[in-house]
C-alpha positions, 0 to 999 in steps of 0.5 A, a space after each residue: 541245427 543247421 543240418 536238420 534245417 537244411 535237410 528238412 527244408 530239401 526234404 519238405 519240398 520232394 514230400 509236398 510235389 509227391 503225389 503218391 502219399 497225398 493220395 494215400 493219407 488224404 484222398 483216400 480218406 476224404 473220399 471214405 469219409 463223404 461217401 458215409 450216409 448222410 443222414 445217419 451223420 448231419 443226425 448223430 451227436 458230437 458225442 457219436 459223431 468225435 470218435 468216428 472222425 478221430 479214427 480219419 485222423 488216426 489213419 492220416 497220421 499213421 499212414 504219413 509216418 508209414 510212408 514217410 518215414 520207415 518206408 522212405 528210410 528204407 528205400 534211402 538206405 536201398 539207395 545208398 543216401 543214407 550213407 551219404 548224409 551220415 556221411 556229411 552230417 555225422 551220425 544218422 540222428 540228424 536226417 531220422 529227425 529233418 525226416 520226420 519234421 517235414 513228415 509232420 509238416 505234410 501231417 498237418 497240413 493233411 489233417 488240417 484240410 480233412 478236417 476242415 472240409 469233412 467236418 463242414 460237408 456234416 456239419 460238425 465244423 469247429 475251429 477246436 477240432 482243427 486244433 485237436 488234431 493237431 494235437 493230436 499229430 503233435 502228440 503221436 511223434 511216439 509212432 513216428 519214431 516207432 515207425 523207423 522199425 520198419 526198416 527191419 524187415 527183411 524185405 524189398 522196399 519194391 515190395 515192403 510199401 505195398 505190404 505195408 498198406 496193405 496191411 494197414 487197412 486190415 489193423 485200421 478195421 480191428 482198432 474200431 472193432 477191438 475190445 477195450 482190452 490191454 490187448 488191443 492197445 499192440 494195434 497203434 491205430 487203436 493206440 493212438 485213437 484212444 489218446 485221440 479220444 482223450 484230446 477231445 474230451 480235454 479240448 470240446 469238454 465231451 463225454 468220450 471214454 478212453 482209457 487214461 493209463 494204458 494209453 499213455 503206457 502204449 505211447 511209452 512203449 511205442 517210442 521205446 520200440 523205436 528208440 531201439 529200431 533207430 539205434 540198431 538202424 543200419 546204413 547197409 541194404 539188409 537185402 543186398 548185404 
């Protein structure tokens, strides 16, 4: 536990001072949200507004995991630092947990700032919305674990970040247009959005449509994928060995 705490504070300092992830996960979603048609938003009902808002939550959370967990672990491995951390702690799980916790802290700050600013501007501010965004973050931990699967891709770290971030945009747009079918849950953006709708329904009592069983099974599925990827996570670079 002491080692996890030490790694957490060490990595949290890096996360807070790194501006690039902040741009991807906070600035870009904020600009997009604030440049939408203001008159249309002001006329929207809560049942119409909440699903749109939660899509931004999902993007912020998954972008944080992709860049801060998956790509970061791949980068640490490429630089040979994972071997050092494992030698100190005795296992790779300790450092991975610390990285995930640091990213949860970063995502919670991003979600709180984003939700506060956007809902104040749009006229839908509520402390329940801020609390719900944080509950969605807590419930999204299986997706943080699943992001470890990114380290299995045989792609150079220098290209991995660009590839992953470019891929996120079509997946995000596809989630918005996806039909309510089982195969839609193969898209993590869609699966987490359904989970967010469920929590919004519980916390705000707004009538929102979501699949309970399919959402639960998909979240479990992503956790299993991550657990398998974590178990098979190699400390040796896939590109240079």
